[in-house]
N, C-alpha and C positions, 0 to 999 in steps of 0.2 A: 663235783658240784652237788650241793644238796638241793632238795626239792624247792626250798625257799629261794634259792639263788636263781632258779629258772625264771625267765620273764615270760609268763604266759599272757600278760597284757590284759587280763580281764579285771575290770573294775568291780567294786562291790555291787553296783547297780546292774551290771551285766550278769553277774552270778545270780543275783536275785531274780532277774528276768528268766534265766534258764531254769531255776528251781520252780518258778511259777509256771513255766511251760510244761514241766513234767506233771505237776498237779492238774493244771487245766486240761491237758491232753488226756490223762487217765480218766478224770471226771467226765469229760465229754464222751469218751468211748463208753463208759459205764452207763451214762444217761442217754445213750444213743442220740447225741447231739452232734452238731457240726464241729469238727476238730479245728483248733486254732490254725489260721492260715495267714496271719499278718507277717510282714517282713520287717524285722527290726532295722532301725536306722544305723545301728552300730556296725562299723566296718569289720570289727573283730568277730562279731557274731555271724557275719556273712562269709568269713574265711573258711575254707575247707580244712576241717580238723577231725581227727579221730576222737572218739569219746565213748564212755560207758555210763549207763544209768544203773545204779544199784538200789534196790528196794529192800528195806529191812522191816521186820515186824517184831516188836519187843526185843530188839537187838539181834535177831536171827535173820539170816539171809532169806529173802522172799522172792528174789528175782534179780538177775544181773546179766545184761546183754549190752554189747557195744560193737562199734567199728574200730578195728585196730588201726586202720589207715584212714587217711583223710579223703573220703569219697564225696562228701556233701558239705554244704555250709554248716557250721557248728549248731546253729539254732535248729536246723532240720534234723541233724544227727540226734540231738537231744530229744526232740519230739518223737522220732521214730523209735529210738531206743527205750523211751519211756513206755511206749505201747508194747514193744517186744519184751521188756522186763516184766511187765504186768500181765501179759496175756500169752506170750509165746516161749517163755523159758521152759524147756521140756522137763526140768527137774521139779516143777511146781504146778499145781492146778492154776487155772486162770484166776486172777484177782477178783474178789467179790466186793461189792460196794460197802458191805459191813466192815471190811478191813481198813477202809480209808482213814479213819481217825487214828489208827495205830501205826500208820505207815511212816517210815523215816526214809528220806530221799538223800542219796549221795550221788554226785556227778563227778566223773573223772575226765578231764580234758587232757589228751595225750600229746606228747612230743613225737616226732617221727621215730621209727624203729632204727636202732643202730646195731649192726651185727658185731659180735665180739668173738675173739679167739681164746681169751683167758677168763675163765669163770671167776677167778680171784678178784676181778674188778667189780663184780656185782656187790652192791651195797644194799643190805636189807633195810627197808624203810625209804630208800631213795629210788631204787630201780624196780620197775615192773619187768616181767620176764616172759618171753615167747620162745618156745622150743619147737623146732621143726625137724622131723626125720622122715624122709620119704613123703608119703601123703598125709602123715599124722602131724598134728600141731596142738599145743596146749599153751594157754596164756593165764598168768595170774597178775593181778594189779599190784602196785607197790604196797598197798595197805594190808594185803592178805597175810604175808609172812609175819608182819608185826602183830596183827590181831591173833594169829595162831601161835605166836611165840617161837617161830622157826628160826634156825640159823641158816646160813647160805646153802649148805649141803641139803638140808631138809627142804628149802625153797626149791632148789633144782630138782630134787627127787619128786616132790609133789607136782611140779609143773610137768615133768615127764609122765607121771601117772595120769594127770588130767588129759594128756594127749593119748592115753591108752597104751603107753610104752612102759618098758621096764624102768624101775626107779633110778637105775644107774645109766640109762640111755645117754644122758648128757656127756658121759665120759667116752662114748664111742665115736669113731670116725663116721662122717656122714650126718652127724647131728649138728644142727645150726642153732646158735644161741643169739637172741636179740634182746637188747634192753631198751627201756624207754622210761621217761619220767611222766608224772601226772600232776596236774593241779586238781586237788581233791577238795570238794566243798559240799 
């Protein structure tokens, strides 16, 4: 099933609402103003869903954090992950107000995780990947291997390395592979 065949149920208006929530939440934090706290009328936005907020500056990653699983309503997940991507991603300094005009926002709404036994079913561009081995885990969103030009084995290797594991860890027993899809906008 391709990403386009998944029915995430989000309308153009709901996607625009979420994009606006990312902008408004970050701007409010930077301006030391009250954060948005309205509750949208949309039932879909109130559903518990996993999601990520990715911030880019001039096409380069500037922050990306999310919830893999559905812990909170989608609108709350997006607001919280907007703040986390802007101010708590340990790979980057906190976002500065001068960066706002150059910021690109990408939101990924996730399907539930599905454990797989056969890595051959992973389709680059369709599937996101989570690898767990012991207490280590690494996750890459579906768009990452496409942006990097990776094939399936490179995708698996980089996900292992993101978890702090050997690049071939995915071949070992005790390693668990999970795939998911995402509505990326």
